[in-house]
Structures are given as C-alpha cells and as structure tokens.
C-alpha positions, 0 to 999 in steps of 0.5 A: 570471490574473484580476488580473494587475496587482494587489498581494497582501495579506501572508500571515503565519503561523509555521513552527516558531516563526519568523515567515513573511511572504509577499507574492507567494504563489501560491494554487496552491502547497501547504504541502508545496511551500513547506516543501520549496522555499522553507524547505528543510524536507525532513523533510516528505516527498512520497509520494502527493500526495493526502493518502492516505499521511501521509508529509507530516503536519505539525501546524497550530495555530490560536486560536479567539477564541470558545472562547479555546482553541488547537487543535492538529491534524495535516494532510497538507501536500500538500493544504493551500493555503499561503494557507489558513494565515493566522494559523496556526502550523505545526510540522514534524518539524524543529521537534519535535526534532533530533539537533543540539539535543534529541530529543523523546521521540516521536522517541527512542522510535520510533527506539529501539523499532525503529519505523523501517526505510527511514525515509521514512514516519517523520517523518509517524508522528512528527508524527501522534503529536506532534499527539496528545500535544499534545492528550492527553499520556496518550492512550488506546490507541484514540486512538493507533490513531485518530491513526496510522490515516492513516499508511502504512508499507510496511516495518515491519509497524507493530508497533514503531511502535505499541509506541513510541506505547504507551509514552505511553498511559495505558490498557493491558491490563497488558502495555505499561505499567509500574506496578502491573501488571507487563509481560511485556516488562519488563527484569530486568537492565541488558542491554537485549538480554536479559530473564531471566538464567536463560534463553537466550531474550530477549523485549526489543528495547529498554529503557524505562528509557532513554527520557526522560520527556514534559514538555508544558511544554517544547513550543513556545508558540503565537506571541503575535503570532498571538493578537493577530491572532486577537483583533483586531477588524479583519476585512478581506478578504485577497486573494492573486494568483497566475499563474492563480488568485486566493485571496480570504479574506473576514473577515465572513459578509456579505463572503463572501455578496457575493463569492459573488454577484459570483463565483458559479462560484467554489468555497468551499475549506476543507480542500481534501481534495476540490477539491485532488485534483480539481484535481491529477488531473482537471484541474479549474481555478478562477480564483477560490477563496473561503476562508471559514476566518476566518468564525466563524459557519460554525463555530457549533454550536446545540443546540435541543430538536428537534435539533443544528445544526452549522456547515458550516465545522466539520471532520469531526473537530470534528463527531465530537467534537460528536456524541460529546458530544451522545450522552453528554448526551442520552437514547439514544432521541434520539441514534440518528442521531448514533450512526450518524453517529459510527460512520461518522466513526470509519472515514472517511478518516484522522485528518489528512483528518478534521482538514482536511475540512469538514462542509459540503464533505463534504455539498456534494461529494455524492460517490457514496461519501459515508459521511455523506450516506446517514445524513443523508438518512434522518435527515431532515437539513436544509441551511441556505443563505445568500445576499445574498437571504436564507436558505433551507432544503432537505431533505437528501434524494435529490433534493438529493444527486442535484443536481436543479435544483429542490432544489440550491444556487443559484450565489450561495448557500452552505451555512451549517449542517446541522440534524440532528433528534433521533430519537424513541421507537420510531425506529431509525437504523443505518449500514453500510459495506463497504470493502476495508480496515476503516479509511481506505478508500473504501467499496464500498457504504454505507447509512443506514437508519431506521424509525419504528414506531407506538408500542408495536407493530412496525408500520412508520409510516415507513421510509427507506433510502439507499445510497452507492457504487451510482451517480453519487450517493447512491441512495434507495428511496422507492418500496420504503419506501412499499410497506412502510408498515403492514407488521409487522417480520418475515421476510415483510416482510424478504423483500418488502423485499429484492425491492423494493429490488433492483428499485428500486435498480438496478445494471447489469452495466456499472456503473462500478467493477464488483463488481456482484453484490457490491454487489447482495448488500450491498444486501440484506445490509445490510437484513438486518443492519438487520432484526436490529438493530431486532428486537433493539432492539424486544425491549429496548424492550418489556422496558425499559418492561415493556410487554405486546406485542400480538404475539410478536416473531420469536425471534433464534437465538443463532447469528444474534446476532453478525451485529449486531457489527462487528469492533472496532479493537484495538491489536495486542499481541505478543511477539518472542523471540530467542536471547541472545548467548553469556555470554562475548561481550564487551559491546562486541561488538554482533553478535547484539544488537538494535542500533538502526538507524544512521539511526533517530534521523535518520529520526525528526527528518527529518534523514535525506537522501533523493534528492529532499531534496538541495538545489537545484543551480545552474541545475537543471532539472526533467524530466517524462515524457510517454508515449504515449496509445496502446498498441502504436502507432507514432510517426510524428513528433513536433512539439514546437514548441508545447511549446517556446513555453511559458514556462520550457520549455528543451528537449524530449528525444526518442529522437533525442537519445540518442547511444548505445544506446536500451535494452538489447538484451534488452528489444527481443526479440520474443516467441516464440509469445506468450511472453517466454521459453522454457518452464521445466520440472523433472520427477522420477519418472514422473508419468504412471505415478504418476497411474495408481496413486493412489486419487484425483486432483484438478484445479484452478486458482489465480489470484494477482493482481499487486502494486504495490511501493508503496515510499514514496519514488517513483522519483527521480534527480538527474543533475549534469553536470561541466564536463569529460571528460563526467563525470556525478554521479548521485544515484539511489534504487536497489538497483543503482547499478552497473546505473544506471551501465552503462545511462547509459554505454551510452545516452550512449556514454561509458565507465563510469569517467566516471559516478559513482552515489551512493546514500545511502539508499533509501525502500523498494525491494522489487525495484522499484528493481533495474532500473527506476531505470536507465531513469530515470537514463538519461533524465535523463542524456540531458537533462543531456548535451543541455542542460548543466544538472543534471536532477532527475526525480521521479515522482509516485505515479500515474506510478510506479504506471502505468509501473513494473509490479510483481509478476507475476500468476499463473495456475496449473493443478494436477493432484494424485494422492494416496492416501486417507490423504492421501499425495501421490504425483504433482503436476503444476503448470503456471504462466503469469505475466503478464510485460507487454510486454517480458522484463525479469526475467520469465524469471528470475522464471519460473525461480525460480518453478519452482525453488521450487514444491515448498516444504517437501514431498517428492513423488516424482513431480513436473512443474513447468512455467512460462511468462511470457506477453506482454501489452500491459501494463506490464512486470512486474519483480522483487518481494520473493520473486521468484515464490515468493509466487505459485507456492507459493500454488498448491502450498499450494492443492493441499494444501488441495484434497487435505485437503478430499477426504480429509476431513482437516485441511490441517495433517495433509496438510502434515505427512504430505508434508513433508520429514523427513530429509536429502534432495534437491530436485527439482533434485537439491540436497541439504539437511537439513530439520531446521530446517524440522521444528523451525520447524513443531513450535515454531509448533504449540506456541507457537500452541497450534494444536490446542486453538485448532483445537477452539475455532474449530470450537466457535465455528463451530457456535454462530455462523452469520454469523461464522466463524473459520478457522485455518491453519498453513503451512510454508516452505522459502525459497531465498536468493540468486541462481542464479549464483555471479557474483551473489554476489560483493561488495567493501568498502573500509575506511579507518582514519584517524589519529585512530582513526576508521574509514570503512566502504564496501561494495557494499550499499545501505541500503533500510531493511533495516539493512544499514549497521547490520549492516556496522558490527556486523561491522566492530566485532567484527572490529576489536574497537572500538566501533561509535561509532568507525565511519561509513558515508557512502554507497554509491558506484560510485567507491569500490566498483565493479562491485557486485551489486544489493542483492536476493535476501536476501543483501546482508548475507551477501556484503557482510558477508563483504567487510567482514570480509575487509577488517577482517581484512587491516587487523588482521593489519597491526596485529598486530605493533604490538598485540603490541609494545604490548598495553596501548596504546589503539586510537588509539595503535596507529593512530598507531604504524602510521602512523609505521611506514608501514603502510597503513591502508586495505584492500579486502575481497572475497568471491568468492561462494557457488557456485551454478549451474543446468543447465536442460537437465539439470534439476539444479544447486545454484542456492541457497547455503542455505535459510531455514525458517519456519512461520506460524499465523494465525487470522481471523474473517470476516463472512459478511454483508459479506466483512470479516475480522478477523485475530485472531492470528498466530504466526511461527517463523523460522529465522534461525540466529544473527541479526546483529541480532535487532531488524532481522531481526524487523522484516524478518520482520514487515514482509514478513509484513504485505506478503505479507498485503496481497498475499493479502487487500487489494492488488488492481489494478483495470483497466477493460475496456480495460485501463486501470489504475485503482488508481494511488493509495492511494485505490484501491490499499489496502496494509495499514494499522495496523488490519490488523495481527493482534490478537496478533502473535508472532514467534520466531527459532528458537534454537540453529540453526547454518549454517557457510556464512554470516557468523557463522552468520546468515541473510538474512531480507529476503524469506522472510516474504512467503509466510507472509502466506498463512497469513491467506489460508488461514485465510480459506479455512478460515472460508469452507469452514466457512460453505459446509459449514453452508449445504450448498454445495459445499466444493470452491471456490477463493477467488482471491488476493487474498481481498478482501471481495467474493470472501469474501462471494460465496464464502459463498453464501446466500439473499442472494447468490441474490437478487442478479441475475447479470450476469457470471462468478463471482468464484470459480475453477472448482472442482477436478475430482475423479476416482474411480479404478476399473478402467479408469482415472480418470473425472470425478466431478461435485462435489456441487453447482456453484459459485455464479455470482455477483459481478462481480469477473471483469470480463473473462469468458472463453469458453475451457474449462480446458485439458487437461494432455494437450493441446499447449502452449497460447498465453497466451490459450488459457486465457481467463485475464485476465492480471492484469486485462487482457482477452484482446484485449490478447494480443501479436501479432507486430507492429511494435514498433520504434516505441517503443524502451526509453527512447522509451517516454517519448517526450517530455520537457519541461524548464522552468527556474524553481524548478528543480522540476516544478510541483506545484500547477498543473493543465493550463490552456489553454496546455497545450491549445494546445501539444498541438494542435501535436503529433500522434501519428499512428496507424500503418496497423495491425499485421499477422500472417500467416494460415495460408496465409502471406498477410499479414492486417491485424488488425481495427480493435479489435486496434489501437484506442487502448487507454483511449480510446473511438471518439471519442478521449475517455478511456474509462470512469469519465468523469472526463477523467483521463489515460487510456491504457494502458502497453502494449507500448512506450508509456504514457499518463500526465499530463505533470507529475510532480505534476500530472495532465493530462486525457484528450487524445484522440489527441493527445500531451501536453507537460510543463508544468514550472516 
C-alpha cells in the first residue's frame, strides 16, 4: 500500500444513464467485477478474463472537447480498470433494453433470428452490434463483420447471429435486404414457418415483418453532467488509493512528466490490454500506475508535408481511421507505409481490443508478435519522447525494438507521438502475417518489407526487412539488406536474398513456441510474395508513366499472379431448408415449427440467470483451488499455518476434511499394462484371408489432436448448507445433476435425499459438464460442511482448460486391402486414445469409437481394435461425438488413400463401398441405409458437386500458389447410450387452477433448446398454447434419478416422459371435456378441481432397448441412426498455409423435426465446432508436457470470419422413423463429424499442389490441418531452403503393396515425404508397429499421445498420494466480498505463505525389473514436470504458473481469477477476497 493513510479523489462516471460516485475505489478492480459485484449487473459475463472472447463487452462513451464529438466504442469489461472511467458513460446490456420495459431492436432480432443457444455469449454480441449501430445506424456488411470479430460463440456457428445483424445493413448482394432487390428468403404468406404455399419445403426461420424498426432518437443521451466535466477548465490530478496500488491520473502533460520523473518505474496505462493480462497471468505487480487518459496532447494528429505524426494516446481503432483517411487524401505513392499498417490493423485482435489498446502502448510493449512494429521499423518511423528535461527523438528501428540501452526510453521519459514518413516515388512497402486464424489471432510470423529503387530502374537503392514472431523481439536483417543494395530486382536477387535472410535471421530448433521449420519457410515465402508484389508494381509504374525501361522486367506467369491476393473476409450467405408442417396441423400446435428459444429474449437482455449470476448469499465464501506443482508426486505433508494468517482467509480444506469417500472407486484403479481398460475389439469375416486375395494393400497412420470444450461458461458451483438435517442446496452448471448429487452424498457420507441440485441453464457443455461438475460440487460441499458457510467456486478459463481435460487425442493405424476397381475387401484399424491419468469415460469412449468406426461403409472383412492409453496428463473425458469424430477420420482417411492409389476421386470410392440395402452392422444390428443414400444423393445435387469438381480442377490448372479442394463425406451416426437404463426419463407436470401449466423434466438446458421442445410437446398433447406453460428449472427434488443430458437423446426420452404425463392428465380431464366441449381450458380445469381430480401427473419413459455383448461382439447398442452428408470447398494459399472456406452444403436426416430452427442451429453449431477440431484447435504442450494453450489467445476456436462463405443446411424431407417421439431425431452431436469435409477438402487441395510439384501424393496431413501443416505439406523450393531441425509435420506415408504370386511385397512410394516443420515437438525413434506383432504398450508407437512425450507414460507407481478430490490438495476460503479476488496478483504476502508449506518429493516410484527385483526409476522419470532442475518454471521463461496436471496432481494458480507465478517446488495457497 503506497499511501495507506491518504484519501482518494471521487470517481464519477455513469452506468446506463445513472450516476455512479465512488470514493474508496480500488485501482485493481476491473469494470467487469464492479458491474457484477457492486452494481449487480450480471448481464455482462465473465468467460476468459483476458479480453479474448467478447462475453463481457460493454459500450463506453466519452466526450472529446477538442472535436466536440461523443465517441461510442465497445470494450471488454474484464480488462478495463474501474479508475480509467472518470468522466465516461458505460452502457451494459441491461441499459439497452429489457423484457420488463422495452426491447431494443438488436436484442429482438438476435433472439427471433435464433442467434442464441446457450446464451452466455449473447449479451456480448448484442453490445458489439449496439455500439456499431450507435456510430453507424445503417452499417455496411464489412463493418458488421469487423464489429463482431472479437466475439466468440461456441454454440450457434455464427450464421444466425450474422443474419440478425444483416437486417440493419445498408449494403447487400440482394439476398438479405428488402427493397428493390428481392430476397430469396422473403416470406410470401403470413406463416413465418414456411415460405411458398405451393411447396412442402420452407426456407424461412423468421419473418422480418415482425421486427420493430431501429430508431436512433430513442437511445440514451450522453449525460450533460459529463459534458460539463469535460469542458471544465480545471485539470487537476486525480488519485485513487487501493490496498496495494495507487492510480494517478494527471490532468495536464506537465503534471504527467513530473509524476513520471518522481515515479520512473511506474508504467503508463491506457487500454490495459497488455499490462492487464501481464498482471493477471504472469504476476507482474506495480504499486503505482499513471493514467494519461485525460491528456489531449497525447491524442494529437499532425499532418505535415513529409509525413503523419500520430499521438501515442490514440487507440488502434482511431489510428486505423486516421490512416484510412490519409490514404484517401494522398497520392498512392505517398501512402505505401500507411496501406501496409492499415492492412494489419484490420486483422489485429478484435474490435474491442483495437478500441482500447493505445498506439503508443502497442509500440512500447515491443511484443515479439507485434504486427505494427515491423512495418514501422521498415517505414523509418521515429518516436518522439518527452520528459521534464525536454524532447528527444529515436528511430523506431531494430535497436529500439530490441530494447538496447543506447536507443531505449529513459525511465523518466514517455512516448508522446510517432512520426510516420510518407513513402516516395519508386518506394514500395508491404506487410505480411500468418496466424492460426484469419482474424483475432496472434501471428506465428509477420513481416514488414520496404524497397526503394533508383528512379526509373529496378536497381535497389535501399532495402529494409523486419520480422515478428521469430524471437524475443522484432528481428531485422540489416546485413542481408546491405549486401543486396545495387542488385537488380530479379530471380537471381531473390535466390540470394533468401539465402542471406535464412543465414541472418536465425531460428534455433529449440526456439520458444516451436514451429521452427514453418517459421523459417515463412521468412522466405513472405520475401517471395514481396518480390512478386513489387515486380507487379514496377511494371505498372513503367506503364503508368509511359517510360522506356532500359531493361526487361521478368515476366509474371498467370498461374503466379494469385499469390499476390489475400483471402478476403466476406459475410457468409446461405439458405436453410426444412419440411413444412402438414397443412391440416392446427395453428396453435407448435410441433415442427421454428419456435424461438424460450430464453432467447432473456439471453439478449442479460436477464437470463446463470449459476454465477445468483446474488451473493449471506456469509458466502469463495473457494479457490490449489493444485500440485508436481506431476505424479506423493504428498507427504501440508502446512497451512501461513495461509491461515492471510487477512480474510477463513479455512483451508484438504482431503483430510472429507468425511466420506474421496472420489469414485473407478477413478482409483491402476492401469493394466499401461492401458486404462481392456482392449475393445470387433471383427467380422476372415480378415487375413481377405488380405491374401486383394489386388493392393495400403497401410498408414492417422493422428487426431485433442480438443478443448471451451464452453463459454466455465465450471462453477454454489453450495448453500441449510441449518438442519445436513441438507444442502447446490446450484451447479452441469449436464448431470443426479451425478453431482450422488458424488456429494458419497463424499459427505450423507443420504442423497438431503441434497438438492438445481440447474436453471448451462452456458455450454459439449460433454465437459457430464462428469467434471461432480468433483467441483463435492469439493465445494466439503468446504460448506466444514465452515457452515455457503461456498461459491468459479474456475477461471486457464484453470478450467488445465484441469478438466477434453477430447481424447487419437493415434490410428490402418491396413486396407482393395481391388483395383476401388472396392474395399478388408480393413484393419487399430486405435489408441490418450486417456490421461485415470479411466474417467475413456473406456466408454473407446467402446463407442470401435462401434462407430465403420461409418457408412459395408466392408465384409473388418477388424477394429481400440485401447485407451494411460499418460500423466489431465484425464480426458466426454466430448460431443464421443469418439466418433476422431475414429471416423481414420476410416475416411483409408478411403482417401484407396482413392489415391486407384486413381479415382474419393467420392467414387465412398459410393462404391457405401451401404446400399437393408443390412447389418459389424455388431449385427440391422438398419436401413435408405435415408443415408438419400442424404448423399441430395447433397451431391444441392452442392452441384460434379460440376464444381471440374471447376476446381480447372482453377488448379491455372493457379500455382493457390489451390482449391472439394470433398464430400457421408455419415451414419448412432444416437444414444449403449444401455437401456440410460434411456429412461421422467417428468412432472402440474396444472394450476388458473389453467397455467408447470412442466418439469429430467433434461438440462444447455443451449440445445430442450425446454423449448418440451413445451412444444406439452402444447400438442394438452392442446393449449405454449403461452400457458412454464419450465422453472431442472431439480433433483422434483424429478429424481435423472440421466445425463447427453448422447443426443435428451429431447427424445424426456419428450416421451412429458408426453406420458400430459396424456395421463388429459385422460383424467376427458369426462369433463366431453360433458362441456364448448368450455374453455380454464373452465375445464376449475371443474376438475371442484370434482377432486388430480391435476398433477408424473410421466415416465422406460427407455429404448439397447445392449452390447463385447464377448460375442454383437448387440443392438443404439436406438437409431442419424444420417447426413456434407460437401465443402476450400481454397488454400500454398505460400502461407492459410485457407478460405468457400462453400459448405449439409444435408441431414432429421426426420420430422420438433423445431427446425433449433435443429438447424444444432447442425450448424456442431459443424463449426467440428471444423475447429479439424483445422484450428490445437493443444500446445512444452517438451515437459506443460499445457501452453490455456486461453483464447493461444487456443483458437472458430471465429465469425471462419464460417464458410456460402453455408447451406437442409433437413431431409419426407423422412420417418416410428421409434421416436413424433418421428423426430436428436441432432446434437452428429454434425460434428461433418466438419471433416473441410479437412478433406484441404487435403484435396494439398494433393493438387503436390501433384503439380511432382511430390509424392501419398501423404497424410495430421488433424488439425493447421496453416503450419498445410504449408509444410505443400513442399516447394522454399520448404527446401528452410534448414531442417526436427521431425516432419507430416505423418509417414501409407505403405503400398503390390500383390503378386508369393504374397504382398512392399513397394516404395515415388518419393519420400519431406522432413520439414517443427510441429512434431516430441520426435520419436520407434518404427511403425506391425499389425502382426504382439500387442504394443502405449509408448511402443512413438506416439506423442496428444502432445506428451513418451517420458510421460505411466508406470506402476505410487498413486495413493493424490486421491480424486485431493488433486486439488488445498483450498483457501476468505470472507470479504464473498468472491475470489479478480484483480489482485500474488504479492509478497502470498510468497510468505508458500514459504511455510512445502510439498515434499517422494523417494521416487519403483518398478520391477525382468528378474523381479525392484528398480528405482531414473531421476528424469520422477522429476517435477514443468519445472527445470532448479525448481523454476520450465520453458517460455515467463514465470507463469507451470506444472503439469498429471496422474493425480496439477499445478495452477491459486486464485480463480488471478494467476500465481511459478513457485518452484513449493505449494501455493489461495489468496481470496
């Protein structure tokens, strides 16, 4: 506390038109925390805490006295310090509109356009669009895409969100707007569920006529008081004192300079987009913060004859506008640098971050990944510095960016402005970047390049090249550039330049971040791109000035020209089609109609309550998890005495406090032979004999990476103990409240009937909230029982990603035998899943994987084998698709390999081997493939596949550096659990005397619209409107013994239960209705009450019959199948590895959809999530196994820019199934695999590139098909230039066999695959395993098990040290605000705490040698994972909270919303308050 006794100034700002005055404000508190805790405005959500997801978006309005204008801009509240808001007006989603008063058109349209599912991201989406409309009431489509670029959604697939926003747009291609150009989606009759009375097919999910118009005059005005404050001549310094930090906001520039001289170590803070995450995640601490936000001189823009000087205080969004204006006003030859900067500003971060981040802060931070600094460096920019001593100028060059003392800022200096010179005639500047995603992603490599020629020639007079992402700072190549001076701009120069650059811009194989060969390749690829661009402009320059060149420029061949073009960001278009309801169906019957999500409007207004939105309970405590800093260690003792001395800490909870069972017995089982479960195997036919009779055999491998659930709402639970009978109320975000109830019961050793679990809604689950919430609920319940206080436990994003696991990574080996015609006769697949440290759901996932491997293909001789491997990593768990997306990728890869060998298109091989008639699966379950064939044929037809295939081939012939690919995949997805007992369901329906109906069932609302569908069912059965009905919540007190809402059957089975209850009630009412048929519903209910007829009924569904006998290898494990097909077309950039999704067509067999809007949304959302699995979502590990990708900064789920340009979804019409309710089908998971159509389209494009380059086509691009893997697969002269330092990012090619008399003999491929790229971070020595050899252990394959090196394989070790709940071996409770502190980093107090509690290392695990004697494992097998030999955090060198969640332990920061630094071999206690 720098100034503990002084009094703070008064902080004045407005929130939703109401004045907020705070005198004792803490500078470490963010706007998000203030809104949620102090003002109870919970519509603004906490999701990532780093500004990367947009869930906490609000609008800030400020008045600029200089321009006399009010600026409205969106920001992420989790990064905005509350003290920075002096004189600002904040608008949250609650201030935009409310269902209680008046909805704003933005809120109405996003809900009625079905742009909300779980609803957790919706307030942020609303606020981003609202801020856009405040500035542009009729925005362009480009502005809409830009505004939403910083918002993530995991549910919807973005299409309906964009469609709602496009209703405001001024511009259109004629398909989204009414007016002179008619829209293909315009309704033609009053029924919004169908367009076109003569057709059975509908293409409209909502009616635009229902939308209220946007009236800008009805918005909140800027508070006049703030106008007066801004115009006031008084510019006094404001000071706000917190417990640890003092915030000083000077009113004048001179005051700032004096303060900087007095406090030279104090950083300047404006947007907090860099400093905030550093303080949160890396433990940086500054006792004094200086805020120059009120100093107008730092926002000045000066235009001179030689350039542009931009104030350091301007935001990046303002810089973008300034540059765009200058470009429009100046001759093109003067704006080369400005154009390059503007290009990067369009893709740099999201709109909210660009609105917050300052130009000066971006430059001074000098991040190695900075997009602007390389361009400014080559553009000869100059930084203007100020101090009390005067002014100084420093060139913004490589020395400044490297922080060399001679060219760096002095401690007392500040950055005033940056001068960017005009470019000149015969000077060319360009910028390049490559990132995992096209927008809102940190670059892997970026570059700025500039060349100046002697006038009228192509002789280089000056040359500058800078790169970002290659080291700790921006890297330049002055030596290379110097040697190239005087050279002509031709291919000889290019070759020499590439060689020089690779020598000078060194990147060691052990460089942080990996991807070494990829980055080296980009170094020369960008240079080649620059060479082409400049060559093109040189020719244009000569032509423009009608000059006679003294030489001939090299000709640019047409196939090379498109290397100059970046992929444009376009707004997706598309049509959604479904079957109209029967014309005889009553209008009040909602089944089959696109009904809006029940909570849609509440999602859009922020009034939908999630678990952490529940108001603080009296005496509530917050809990934070402290996990082991050692992987697979034994806890000898815990000393919590120092932790208990911390102010506000109430108690420390350990495993010793658990009165009952510490975790489920199944979780404690030791592995058997390195595997978590016995091998699962299915076989049919005679596989060995079949292999002897085929024409050809191919063997290959497939690697599928893991996937993080990334539900927007992290794991959270509130446990409230009651005063008697040991009762507990648990409010939890879960898919399975009954499992939470049972786990808490066994943990506390109390009967289940004392525990009630409540689930109102869940902010996304995707399988990650089936089993995991039970552990967190039990932990919180132990704390609540011991302390007697309510306990709230909320995981932050980093902890959630570290602890909870995700989709199982898969390593698959296949051997396929086929005839030359393409008919597959034999297929042998062996799969290994990375299960993590305990069994969890791994055995079930393995079973489902094996059961679903055959997909849509009838192959007479099959053998499928699967094992779940044990590794010292977090336990992986259920995830949407449950093994199907990983396993079926192996099967489809076999198809692709066969097609390549036969010289046939993959779709021909798929058609030839697909099920055709009623048949039985490999496990002897009968089914009819007729819907499958219909989906396939309709997808071929709707996508115009064959004509587009020819167009793709023609495009590829004409273009060398850009290639297109197209692929179509079929799907046969089995729905449900493989056990009858898991298909049962119950419901409780009450009818009250006023006629209103309360429906309760065992399903949980995860965003999939189950509550909406249940009311549709009840409405049809009771023959009353949905408006009479209500669903309150899912509770174990009303419907007991429920089954998890999972496996796509939630609506199926619970709908049957609701139907049963309603039918019981209606049967009771029948005599009354017959007696008075003309009566109203209310009359009948009143009469029933008078006649003492029960108006409450329990409905029950016994479930579909399902079983599987693994010993016999047969059964009927699934109730039914969902069929579908998807066709995707992509275009790849062979120079960078980027790709653009051009079009996707999906046809899905939904039979008779209960709600087409909900079901189409599920299909689209699952497809986009699957597309992420196969293209961008990559889990990054250190060589020690530390998970790096723990936030949206490092882990990239698809963004709004990743949606296919044309996205069409069609529900197959005239399809029926008698088994399910109203002949509907569950579509929650099936669309996930269809995202692989994008993956195979990318591989198709890569294959075309390799064919043209005469490189062996027999390659396998691993999943995900990241830019790195795509670029390195497109082998060319530049990949050959990049020095090799590691294993190839490509899987080994399939092994081909030519069959002659005497059996199969290997035939080498035409050429070996390239050994490039550094993505394979854990090289292996083991050779591919033979299928004929004995069963291997997990490590025998040399498989990295999803990123973990083989050194992490399990041994039979001491595992009793960390029990299931004891993984989180220490909890700290602190009573203050009732919630974990969200802004405070770990200061000295925390470090004193950890000194008193040591986690002693066990003597070391043992194993038995071949002679039976015990052997001590080597030191490396038991060393601290994630720490170096000195106990410091390993790799990345950032002091972050490292350690590996392995076997039974994890190392994470203590505070749920605030990171701990690395703590060596000491344990950490939570600082909670």
